[in-house]
N, C-alpha and C positions, 0 to 999 in steps of 0.2 A: 085564495089570493091575498085576504086580508092577513092570514097567519103569514104567509111569506113576506109581505111587506113588514110585518112586525120584527120578523128573524132578520131581516136587512137592519132594519132601523137599531136593533140591539148591540148587531155586530159592528154596525158603523159607530155607536156609542163607546164600544168597548174598546174599539182602536182609538177613537179621541182620546178617551180616559187613557190608554196605554202610551198612546204619544205624549199626553200631558205627563203622564208620569216619566217619561222617558225625558221630555223636554225638563224637567223638574230637576231631575236627577243630572242632565247635563250640566244645569246651570249651578251646580254646588262644584264646581273645578276649584281646584287648590289656588287659590291665590292669595298672595301676603300684600298686604296695603301698607304704605307709609304715610305716617301721620308727623307733622312737626309743630312746633310752638316755638316763637322768639321769645328768649329770655335774655333782656339787655342787649348787649352785643353778640350773645350766643344763640345757637338755635338746639333745640332738644329734638331730637328724632326717636320716635316709636313704632313698632313693628306691629302691624294687625295680622296676626298669622291664624289659619284654619286648624280645625281640631285635630290632635292627633290620634292615629288609629296604631294602638299598641300591639307591639307583636310580643303575642303569648309567650311567657316564660323568661322575656328579656328584662332587663331594668329598666326603669320609669323611662318613658321616652320624652325627649326634649329637643328643641330648636339650639341651635348654633348660629351665628349671624355673622355676615359680612357686608359692610358698608362702604360704599365709594361716594365719596362728598361732591366730586364734579370738578375738584380744583387742585386733582394730584394728592389728595390725603385719602385714607381710610380708616377704618376703626371694626374691631371684632367685638364690641361690646352690644348687649342686649338694646341698651338706650344711650347711645353716644350723645354728646353735646360736644359740637363743632363752632368754631368761630372762624369768618372768613375776613380776608385781609381787604377784600376790594368790591365794591358795589357793582353785582351783575346777575344775572340768571344762570343758575347750574343746573346741570342734570344730576339728582341723587338717584343712585341705583343700591336697591339692596338682593342679596341673595341669603336667604333661610333655608338652613338643612335640616331635615327631620331626622334624627337619631331613634333609633329602635323603633321605628315608623313603619307600616308595611305599605304606605304609598309613595308616590314619586315626591321629590322636594316641591316645593310650590312656584308658582310663577311670579313675578314682580314686574310691573311697568315702572320703567325711569319716572321720576317725579320732579318736575321741573318747579323751583322755587326763586323766588326773586329776594335778593339780599339788598336793603336798602340802608340797614344799619352795620356797616363794616367794621373794624379795628385794625387800620394799617399797623398799628404798633404790635400787635399781638405776635409774640413769638412759641412757634412751636416748638414742643419738647424734644429735644434729639432722641429719638427711637432706634437707629441703628447700632447693632452692638458689633456689626463687623461692617467693611466697606461693600461687601457686595453681598446680597441677601435676595433667596428666593422663596416664597411664600406662597400657599395655595389657599382657597376658602373652603376646600372638601376633597375627599377621593376621588379618582374618577371613575364614573358608571358608563356602562354603554349607553349611546344616545343621550347624554347629558352635555353640558358645556360646565367649563371649571375657569376659574378666574386664577390666574396667576400673576403676583407684583414682583415685577424685578427692581429692588430697590439699589441705588448706588450712590455712594459717597467718594467726594474728590478729598482724599488723604491728601493731595499735594497742597504744598504752602504758596501756590499762585492758580489763576484763574486758565482752565484750561480746557482743549476741544479733544473730545475721543469719539471711542465705538463702542457698542455694546453688541453682543452677539447671544443669541437664543436657539440651541440646537434641540431639536425632537426629532421623533419617529425612529428608535433604535433598529439598526441593519438586521440585526439578530431575528427581528419579528418580521414575516413576510408580508405583515398589513399594517395598513397606519393606524396610530392609535388616536393621534389628533389632527385636527384641522385647527389652521390660526383663523377665528371668523371676525376678530376684532382687535386692534390696539389703539389704545388710549394714552396720549402723550401729551402733557402739558407744560412744558418747557421748552416748545419751539424745536424738539427733536425733530430728525428726518428719518423716515425708513429709505432704506437704499435697497438696490439690486446688486448684489455682490457676487460672481462665481468664482471668481480667482482671487485668493488673499494675497495681501499687499505685506511684503516683510519691512518691518521698521528697523531703525536702531535702537542700540542697547544703553542702559542709563544706567550709571553707578548710584547706586542707594546705599553704600556703605556709612554716609554719615546720617544716616536715618535709624530710628529705632523702630522696625516695624516686627509686630511682635503676632505670634500665631493666633487664631480666633479660640484653640480650645485652649481649655484650662491646663498649665504647664505639669500640675500633679497628675494630671488625666491621661496624658499624652501615650503613656504606655498602653492604656486601654484602646485606644482610638485607631481605626484601619480605613480612613476615609480614601472612598476613590480620588475626589479631588477636594481641595479646601481653599481657603482663602487666603493663603500664605501667597507672598509676591513672587510670581514666574516671569523668566526672562525669554525664555525660548516662545515667542509667539505663533511663527511659522510652525513649528512642531507641534503645539497646543491645538492650533486651528485643523491641521493635516488630521492627529488624531481624533478629534471630535469629528469631522468629515468623514472618517474611517468607521465611527460607531453610530453616526447620524445620519439619516437619509436627507432631512429639511432643517432649514435655518432661517432666522429673521436677521437682518442687521440694521443697526439704529445708530445714527449720529446724531452726538452733541455738542452744544456749540455753550461758551460762555459760563462756564460751571465754576464758581466762586469755591476758595479754599474751604473746606468743613460743611459745604453745601449738601443736603441730602435732598434725593428726587426717585420718584416714584413711576415705573411704567406699568400700564395693565394690560394684561393680554388675555382675551378671552379664547377659549380653546373648546372647540367641539370634538365629541368623541363618535366618529360614524358607526353605522351599524355593523361593520365589518371589523370593528377594533378586536383586539384580543379578549376573549372572552374568560380567560381563566382566572378566577378570582383570588388566586393564591400566588400570583405572578408579580413581581416587582419590575415597573419599569420607571423610566427617569427622562429629567430633561436637563441641560447643561447650560448654564450663562458663563458667558467669557467678557470681563470688563478691561477695557484698554482707557486707562485715566486720560493719557496724552498720546493721541493719533500720532506723533512723531516720533516716538520711541518704542521700545519693543516690550517694557515691563506691563504685566496684566495679572488680573485675578482670575481665577477659576472657581465657579460653585454648581456641585451636582446635587439634584432634589430629587430623592426616589418618592415614589408614589406606590401603593396597592390597588388594583382593579377590585372594585366591589359590585355587588347586585343590591346591596342595603347599605344605609351609612350605618354602620356598627365600630362605635370607636375600640371595641376589643376584636383583635383582629391577629392571625398568624400569616406570615406570608413568607415566600424564599423565592431564591432566583434561580432554583434548579426545575423552572416549568417545562423545557425541553434541553435535553441533554444528549451530548454524542458519546455514546458508550466505547467507541474506540479509544477517546481520550480522555474521558473521564475520571479515568484510576487517580490521574492526578490533579483533580478539580477540586476546589474548597466549596463547600456551599455554604451562604449566607442565608441565614432566619431572622426575621425580625417580628417579635412580640409586641402587639401594642395593647394599651389598657386605659381605662378612663375610670376615675373615682366618681360614681355617680351619686354617692350618698350627702347627707346633710352636715356631715362633718368630716375631718380629715382622717386620712388613712395613716398609720405607724407603722404597720408591716404589711407587707405585699408579698404573696406568694405564687410563684409561676411553676405549675406542676406539668412539665412539657414532654410529649412522647418523644421518644427517639427511635426510630426503626433500626431493627436488627443489622440492617447493612451499613449502618453508618458506625463511626468508632465514638462513644460519645466522651471517650478519655482524651478525645484531641479538639474538644469543645474550647475554644476560646473567645470571651467576651470582647468586643470590639466598641461598642458604646453604650451607654443607658442613661435614661432620666428618671426620677431624679440622679443628678451627678451625684456618685458617694464612691469612695474605695472599695476595693476587693477586700472583703472578710479574711482576716488572719485564722491559723488553726486556733486560736481562743478566743474566749468571749471579749468584746468590746464594748464601749458606752456609746461611741460616735457613729455616724451612720455609715453604712456599709452594705455590700453585695453580696450574699454567700449562695455560694454554688455546691449542690450535693447530688447524688445519683443513687439510683435503684437500677435494678435489671432493665429495666425498659423505660426509665424515666431521667429526665434533668430536672433538677428542681432548683430554681434563683428565688432568693429570697431577700427583698429590701427590708433589712432591719434599722430601727430607730430614725424613721424618716417622717416628713409631715409633708403628705400630698393632700391639698384641699379637694372638698366634694364639690361636685356642679351644683348642689341645692344647699351649699352653704352661705349664709349669709355673708353680705359684702363681697363674694367673689363675682367678678364682672369678666375675666376672661377665661373663657373656658378651656383654653390651651394649657393654662396652670394645672389643669386638673388631670391631664393626660401624663402617661410614660409610658417607656417602651425599655425592651433591652434587645440589642444586637448581637450575635454570635456566630463565628464561624464552625464549621465541623467538616471534618475529613470522612471517607470511606473507610470501612474496614478493610482486612487484607481481603477478604474473601467475600463477593458480593455478587450477585446475580442482576441479570435486567429485568426489573420489574417495578412497576410503581409504588410508591410510598405514601402513606399519609401519617400526619401529626397533627395533634391540636393539644391544645393548654387550657387549662381548669386555673382559674386565677380567683385566690382567695385575699379578699381585702380583710385584714385583721380577723375577726371570728366570724365572719358573715359565710354563707352557702357560697359555693363557687361559680362563677360565670365559666361557662363553656364557648371556646372560641369555634371560628369555622376550622375545617381541614383543611391544611398547607399540603398540597399534593406536588410530588416531583416525579418526571416521566421521562423517559428516553425516548428520543427520535427512533424509528424503525431502523433506519441505517440499511444497507446493501450488502449482502454477502454470497459472494460469485463464487461456486464451486466447480473443480475439474472433476470428471468422472469418467472411469474406464471399466470395463469388464464384459463377461460372456454371459450370452441368452442360451439357456438349454429348453429345446424341443423336443419332448422325450415321445411325442406323437409324429413327428416327422422323420424321413428316412433321410439317414447321411448329413444330419443338420449340423452347421457350422456358422455360428453368430457371435460377432465380436463387435463392440461399440465404443464411440468415445463421445462424451459430450460436457455440457455447463448445465450448474445450477442455480437459480436464484431464490435467495430467501433472505428474511431479515437478518440482521447482524445480530449472532449470539443471543437468540432467543431464549427465555428461560424455560418455559413450557410448552404451549401451544402456538403453532406457527403455520403458515401456508407455505408452500415449497412448489415452484414450477420448474420443469426440466425441458432441455432438449437435447435428444439423443440421436447419433447417426450412427444406424449399424449396417454391417456388412454381412449378408445372410446368403448362406448357398445351403440348399436341400433338394432331395429328391422328390417326386410325388410318389404314391402308392402305385404300383404297378397294375394296370387294367389289361385285363384278359376276357375278350367276348368271343364265345364260339357260336357258328351258326352251319346251317345243311344249307347250299347251295348246288346249282346244277351247274356243271361245267362239261360244255359237248356232251350233252344228254346223258351224262353220268351224276349220279349223287356224291357229293363231296363236302368233308366238313373243312370250314374256313374258320381260322383262328385268327383274331387279330390282339397282337400285344402292343401295349402303349404304353411307354416310360418317358417323365418329363424331368428335366434339370432346371433349376431355376437358380438365378444370379440376382440378387436384390440389394438396393442402395434404400433402406427404410428410416423414417423420422417417426419417432417416438415423442409424444409432447404430454408427457404424465403430469397432474395437478393433485397434487394431495396435501392433506393434514398431517401435522406429524405433532409426536409429544414426546420431549425428552424427559424420560424417566428419572434420571440422574445427569451426571456430567459424561457418563460414558455409554449409556444404554438408551436408546431412542426408536420409537415404533411410527408407523404412518400408515394410511391408507388413503383412497384417492381413487378419480379416473383415469383413463389413459386414452388418448387418439393416436392411431398409427396409420400410416400411408406408406406405398412404395414411391419413393422419389423417382427410382429408375428401376424397372423390371424387365431383366432377359429370361426368355424362356427358349429352351431348345427340347424340342418333344422329336422323339424316335419312335416309328410306327413298324412292327415287323408283321408282315401277312403270311400265314404258311397257310396250304391248302392239304388236306390228306383224302386218300382217295377211300369211301366208304363214311360211314359213321363214326369212324373212331380216328386218332392220331397214330394208326400203327405203321401206314404207307403215306411218306412224304411224297407227294406229285410236285412240289415246288415252294419258292417263299420270294418276298421281295420286302426290301427294306427303304423305308422314305425318312428322311430328316426335313423338319421345319424349324426355322428359327424366327422369333416375335420378340418384341419389346415396345414397352409402354412407359409413358411418364405420368406422376401423379394418379396413381390407380391401386386398386385395392385397399379402400378405406377401412378401416375396421376399429371397434372400441372394446374397452375392458375395465374390469375392475382390478385394484392391485390392492397387496398389503405388503408391507415391509418392515424390516426390522434393521436396526446398524448397531454396532460395538466399535469402541474406540473413544475417540473426544468427539462428543455428540454435539457441542455447540459451536465448535470452530477447529480447524486442525484436520489431521486424516483419521478416517475411519475405515471399516469392512463394513458391508452390508449384503443382504440377501432379499429378494422380493419375488414374489409369485404374483404372476399376471392371469387371471382368469377372462382369457379373450371370449367373445361373444361369437367368436365365429370356430367351427370347428376345428380341430387338430392345431389349434395355434396357442393352446395353453403352455407357459413356460416359466422355469425358473431362471431367475437373473442372479449373477453374482459379481461384486462390484467392489472398487476402493474408490474412495472419493476423499477429495480434500477439499474443505471451505477456508476461504480465504476473508 
């Protein structure tokens, strides 16, 4: 008994210790705290972040930061200093993002601070380089939240009232990638429900000098979906946005002074069912109408890459799921992002990118890049430029004579200044197949070892190919057999190698059964006699065959397959003829008499049978016409058959 009690006590202690260990582990949740210090009229903010868990083989892990000060201003510095203009209580928020770290980003509770020594005369530095801007604190990750800042500036020479639209959740994806969790407005903006968009009037801006946001010398390199130049057909812009996006938010603003800058803060949550493809590019769109009584407006698109961990070096593509029927004329868009994590600036950056054989590397067109520079000429130059070269399977982009600061470099506060990218378009080669591709990039900073990005994958949606099929079935073990069929097939559109195919065949089958002869000795009028019964049956069937098979295209012209087949008679008609003959004695030498009887029967949904099938086709194996032969090994006696057919897949 004492031993038993000791064991129970020991187990309880172990359980208690284990629970304490678990609780201790649970208390080590990843939380970032906000510290602040008043320095004169300004407040210095400092983050306290948990220890980073380094990803093996990756560059040194680090945090990037996004601060929201609670008065409509923000910062991306690690230790920002901010001056408030009014005495009040403010909710300060911090989002810290763990780069090259194995865990989730730390959470931070908003901190309420009381400002008692404001500086009403303090003037914010003009921060907007465009009249409409979209920025985010980090790339979206499933089941996380991101902050999107919509910044807008009144470029008109008078105080105005206008509207803002934020479109999200693209129609091309079946799932929602974002939910709006919160909108923070600091200038009396108003969120409105708007199902139909109102058309406004046009305004003549010919006397004003509006300049596109892109550097004029680089316009030939850029091909943005939307930019922030003035647009005039608001009705068409909103209709196009509704066609591309399922959801939107509408915000009204008032009394915005000329040259005034404002920020709207959106917290977007990513639901569990969001798109999980980590090489996909998704986007949101902002539309800015500076004066609601006029039609002039600006549009800004922001592309984002879905991630599973926050890694600034990444490759992504818009070819996540493509329709093979229309893809021949599609241009793929790729984006390679990189960040210099060194302690000094990078002067040369080389990107060695895989080019799948199904793509035409000679069709590559660089559409945008950072650092901004010219395309290198054919001869050596001393100025900054981007050079493009090719090998058999790679494209090599090289930034020459540039200055990209390192994230560990002294006096570098803005981590965005240490990042760069190359965007390029590429077309499909003349001959390509329906198969997925993988591309990744090796990134070389000066003479350092390369950093390898993720794989950017392109895929084709299966699509459906409907085929028309006609042919003849040859039953060698059946008497007087005639069997013709028509039917349809269903398979993925123009599959490359392996694929599944299901068919429904309607056959019309006539055949005779084997003649049955039965002899027996009977007594007729006290005389022994031989009675012979001869039976013949004729069948007329309407059969349904349902083959399911796995097929493999050896090349463009020959395909093979194997599978299972179920078959039953949709309608079965049987005509049975019975001849009864009687002979005197024990032999058939002397006929005494005979009698013929006929019986007709019919049934539906009967005679179910199954079998194996083996198949070969020659012609246009993937799409178009071909001829085929199939052998069906039926599990029922006498019903093995050869099938010869013609098929056309659409």
